[in-house]
C-alpha positions in Angstrom: -56.1 -1.1 -102.6 -53.4 -3.3 -101.7 -55.7 -6.4 -101.0 -57.3 -5.9 -104.5 -53.9 -5.9 -106.3 -52.4 -8.8 -104.5 -55.1 -11.0 -105.3 -55.4 -9.8 -109.1 -52.0 -10.5 -109.5 -52.7 -13.9 -107.8 -55.2 -14.6 -110.2 -53.1 -13.7 -113.3 -50.5 -15.6 -112.0 -51.4 -18.7 -110.8 -53.6 -19.3 -113.9 -52.7 -18.9 -117.3 -53.9 -15.5 -118.1 -50.9 -13.7 -117.2 -48.2 -16.4 -119.1 -50.1 -16.5 -122.3 -50.4 -12.5 -122.3 -46.7 -12.3 -121.6 -46.2 -15.0 -124.3 -48.0 -13.2 -126.9 -46.3 -10.1 -126.6 -42.6 -11.7 -126.6 -43.8 -14.0 -129.7 -44.1 -11.0 -131.6 -41.2 -9.2 -130.2 -39.0 -12.1 -131.1 -40.5 -12.4 -134.6 -40.3 -8.5 -135.3 -36.8 -8.0 -133.5 -35.5 -11.4 -135.8 -37.1 -10.1 -139.0 -36.0 -6.4 -138.9 -33.0 -6.2 -137.0 -31.4 -9.6 -137.9 -32.4 -10.8 -141.0 -32.9 -7.5 -142.6 -30.2 -5.8 -140.6 -31.9 -2.8 -139.4 -30.2 -1.2 -136.2 -33.5 0.3 -135.2 -35.3 -1.1 -132.6 -37.4 1.1 -132.6 -39.0 0.1 -135.7 -40.0 -3.3 -134.2 -42.2 -1.3 -131.3 -43.7 0.9 -134.3 -44.8 -3.0 -136.0 -45.8 -4.2 -132.5 -48.4 -1.6 -131.7 -51.1 -3.1 -133.8 -50.9 -6.0 -131.0 -52.5 -3.9 -128.6 -55.6 -4.1 -130.5 -55.7 -8.0 -129.6 -54.1 -8.0 -126.1 -56.1 -5.2 -124.5 -59.5 -6.4 -125.5 -58.7 -10.0 -124.1 -57.0 -8.8 -120.8 -59.5 -6.2 -120.2 -63.0 -7.7 -120.9 -63.4 -9.7 -117.8 -61.6 -7.2 -115.2 -65.2 -5.9 -114.3 -67.7 -7.4 -116.8 -67.0 -10.6 -115.0 -67.6 -9.8 -111.8 -70.9 -7.9 -112.7 -72.0 -11.1 -114.3 -71.2 -13.3 -111.3 -72.7 -10.6 -109.3 -69.4 -11.2 -107.0 -68.9 -7.2 -107.7 -71.3 -7.2 -104.7 -68.6 -8.5 -102.5 -66.5 -5.3 -103.9 -69.2 -2.8 -102.9 -69.3 -4.5 -99.2 -65.6 -3.9 -98.3 -64.0 -1.1 -96.2 -62.6 0.4 -99.8 -63.2 3.3 -101.5 -63.9 2.3 -105.7 -61.0 4.3 -106.4 -59.0 1.6 -104.3 -60.6 -1.3 -106.3 -60.2 0.6 -109.6 -56.4 1.5 -108.6 -55.5 -2.0 -107.6 -57.4 -4.1 -110.8 -55.5 -1.2 -112.7 -52.3 -1.8 -111.4 -52.6 -5.6 -111.5 -53.0 -5.2 -115.4 -50.5 -2.7 -115.7 -48.1 -4.8 -113.6 -48.7 -8.1 -115.7 -48.1 -6.1 -119.2 -44.5 -4.2 -117.6 -43.2 -7.8 -117.1 -42.9 -8.7 -120.7 -41.7 -4.7 -121.7 -39.0 -5.2 -119.3 -37.6 -8.3 -120.8 -37.9 -6.6 -124.5 -36.2 -3.9 -123.0 -32.9 -6.3 -122.7 -33.3 -6.8 -126.6 -31.3 -3.3 -127.5 -28.8 -4.1 -125.4 -28.6 -7.3 -126.9 -28.2 -6.1 -130.4 -26.1 -3.4 -129.4 -23.4 -6.2 -128.8 -23.6 -7.1 -132.6 -24.5 -3.5 -133.9 -24.9 0.1 -133.8 -28.0 0.3 -131.9 -29.3 4.2 -130.9 -29.9 3.2 -127.4 -31.4 7.0 -126.4 -34.2 6.2 -129.7 -35.0 2.5 -128.4 -35.6 3.4 -125.0 -37.8 6.6 -125.9 -39.6 4.2 -128.4 -40.4 1.4 -125.5 -41.3 4.1 -122.8 -44.2 5.5 -125.4 -44.7 1.7 -125.8 -45.4 1.3 -122.5 -47.6 4.7 -122.0 -49.4 3.6 -125.3 -50.1 0.3 -123.4 -51.3 1.8 -120.2 -53.4 4.2 -122.0 -55.1 1.9 -123.9 -55.7 -0.7 -120.8 -57.4 2.2 -119.0 -59.7 2.6 -121.9 -60.8 -1.2 -121.8 -61.1 -1.2 -118.0 -63.8 1.9 -118.7 -65.6 -0.2 -121.4 -65.6 -3.5 -119.1 -66.8 -1.2 -116.2 -70.1 -0.4 -118.8 -71.7 -4.1 -119.5 -72.1 -7.5 -117.8 -71.2 -9.4 -121.2 -67.5 -10.1 -121.8 -67.5 -10.6 -125.4 -69.4 -6.9 -125.9 -66.8 -5.7 -123.5 -64.0 -7.2 -125.5 -66.0 -6.6 -129.0 -66.3 -2.8 -128.4 -62.8 -2.4 -127.0 -61.7 -3.9 -130.2 -63.5 -1.3 -132.4 -62.3 1.5 -130.3 -58.7 0.9 -130.7 -59.3 -0.4 -134.5 -61.2 3.0 -135.0 -58.3 4.8 -132.8 -55.6 2.9 -134.8 -56.9 3.9 -138.5 -58.1 7.6 -136.8 -55.4 9.7 -138.5 -56.3 7.6 -142.1 -59.9 8.9 -141.4 -58.9 12.6 -140.6 -57.3 12.7 -144.4 -60.7 11.4 -145.8 -62.9 14.0 -143.9 -64.0 17.4 -145.1 -62.2 20.0 -143.4 -65.0 22.5 -144.2 -66.7 24.7 -141.2 -70.0 22.7 -141.8 -68.8 19.6 -141.7 -66.7 20.0 -138.3 -69.6 21.6 -137.0 -72.0 18.4 -137.8 -69.0 16.4 -136.1 -69.3 18.2 -133.3 -72.8 17.6 -133.2 -72.7 14.0 -133.2 -69.8 14.1 -130.7 -71.7 16.0 -128.4 -75.2 13.5 -128.6 -72.4 10.6 -128.1 -70.8 12.1 -125.1 -74.5 12.5 -123.8 -75.1 9.2 -124.3 -72.1 8.1 -122.5 -73.3 10.1 -119.7 -77.0 8.6 -120.3 -75.2 5.4 -119.5 -72.9 6.4 -116.8 -75.7 8.5 -114.6 -78.9 6.7 -115.7 -80.4 10.2 -115.9 -81.9 11.3 -118.8 -83.1 14.9 -118.0 -79.4 15.7 -117.1 -77.9 14.0 -120.3 -80.2 16.1 -122.4 -79.8 19.0 -120.5 -75.8 18.3 -121.4 -76.8 18.2 -125.0 -78.2 20.8 -125.3 -75.8 23.0 -123.3 -73.7 21.6 -126.0 -75.6 22.1 -129.2 -76.0 25.7 -127.8 -72.0 26.2 -127.4 -71.0 24.7 -130.5 -74.0 26.6 -132.6 -73.0 30.2 -131.2 -69.6 29.9 -131.8 -70.2 28.9 -135.2 -72.0 32.1 -136.1 -69.9 34.2 -134.5 -66.5 32.2 -135.3 -67.3 30.3 -138.0 -63.8 30.5 -139.7 -62.4 28.7 -136.6 -64.2 25.9 -137.7 -62.5 25.1 -141.0 -60.2 22.2 -140.7 -60.7 21.8 -137.2 -62.0 17.7 -136.8 -59.5 16.3 -139.2 -56.5 18.3 -136.7 -58.7 17.0 -133.7 -58.7 13.6 -135.1 -55.1 13.5 -135.5 -53.9 15.2 -132.2 -56.5 12.3 -130.2 -55.3 9.6 -131.9 -53.1 7.4 -129.4 -51.1 5.4 -131.9 -50.3 8.6 -133.9 -48.7 10.3 -130.9 -46.6 6.9 -129.9 -45.6 7.3 -133.8 -44.1 10.4 -132.5 -42.0 8.9 -129.7 -40.5 6.4 -132.5 -38.2 9.4 -133.9 -36.7 9.5 -130.2 -38.1 12.7 -128.9 -39.5 12.7 -125.8 -42.5 15.4 -125.9 -43.4 16.6 -122.9 -47.1 17.4 -124.4 -46.8 13.3 -125.7 -46.0 12.4 -122.5 -49.1 14.4 -120.4 -51.6 13.1 -123.3 -50.9 9.8 -122.5 -50.8 9.7 -118.5 -54.1 12.6 -119.1 -55.9 10.1 -121.0 -55.3 6.9 -118.6 -56.1 9.4 -115.7 -59.3 10.4 -117.3 -60.6 6.8 -118.2 -59.6 5.6 -114.3 -61.9 8.4 -113.0 -64.4 7.5 -115.4 -64.4 3.5 -114.3 -64.5 4.9 -110.7 -67.4 7.3 -111.6 -69.2 4.1 -113.4 -68.6 1.8 -110.5 -70.0 4.0 -107.8 -72.5 5.0 -110.0 -73.6 0.7 -109.8 -72.6 0.8 -106.1 -75.0 3.3 -104.8 -77.8 1.6 -107.0 -77.6 -1.6 -105.4 
């Protein structure tokens, strides 16, 4: 893992990628800090981070689109498969390299509340709680982008799909308010979600029979639950949509509340998508 980590970091910091990424993030941090804290006189640094969350929809697709897609396109992924390393080592090496690249500007941004504190009454507890949420949000989104990159050889497709996923998650709470809360609507939405999950399983395993079996099992579970406990489906989909929104969870941390459930949610999402990336590469490794 260390070899992969060093190689990826060397790639980021000997080229322009790392510096452009950090400069982009610091540029928006400076703009929002100036506009919100200095010009408008707000002593709430968490407002800066809250307004900056949209930048993930730009920087994450650009950062992650090449991490695995480029290797597959150039066939250099065959070298990774021949190394005496597990796919877990490879994925973790690449992921931690991106996480370190992201952590560098976040650490610099972390000095802003201390500087502002010298000129105003900035609440450091709320500021750093929000900064922790900002970092965890970025870590989770990077893992999602890396998984998407493992599914395609096209960097453009990887970036486009990643942007679409980020955009959907960003507006998920707003969309949930437009979704019907009826039990029938929840059942339809769950069936669609089961089909999507089966499709992802099909892409990862290349096994039609297992994918179809998974869909049938999920369909039976959904319909059986609806028949015997239909009332439990009322308002289910809007509620779930709000809870799975990464950006909504981050908004909760902007109030300075370090909820254990939210921290576990971010870490769990990160771990799940890292595991899915490992599985995706393992499948391709044994297919070669």
